[in-house]
C-alpha positions, 0 to 999 in steps of 0.5 A: 392563550398560552405563552410562547415559552410553554410551546412543547414543539419549540426546537430549542426544547426538542434539541438533545444534548449529546456529547460529541465523540471523535473516532479513535483508531485502535491498533486493530482498526489501523491495521485493517486500514493498512496498505495492500497490493493487488497482484495481476494473475499474469504476474502470479503465473509468471512467478511460479518457481521463483524464490521467496525473495522474488515474491516479496520484492514483486509484491512490494514493487506492485504496491509501490506502483499502485501507491505512486501511480507509476511503474518506474521508480528507484528501489530503496535498500533491501532492509526496508523490504525485510530482505538483505541487499544481496537478496534484493539484487538476486530477486531483481535478476529473477524478475528481470529474467522472467520479464516482469521488470527492467532494471537500470543499474548505476554504480553508487545509486539505487537501481531504477526499476520499470515494471512490465506486464508479461 
């Protein structure tokens, strides 16, 4: 007869002592999990012939719509988008002219933009 301490199948003896490792985000993996925007083909077709600023603003607006689950929101200053405020207003006029957005302009306040499917 053997003692219980000598049991080779005792769970306490079979347990491995593995240190726990917490995952760390490197700059590359954080960038890989970065934000993105989906561009509908209808927008892609409607954007032909528009300026680079209009393209940049359209991608930003689509991302914001996706992120906030709403097609209507106030638009911040252009420097958040990497364009000047004047380029932002030109791009808004372009998007409004081709029917991708409606803009409610108010003096002293950021414009309220509503995205529209063409």
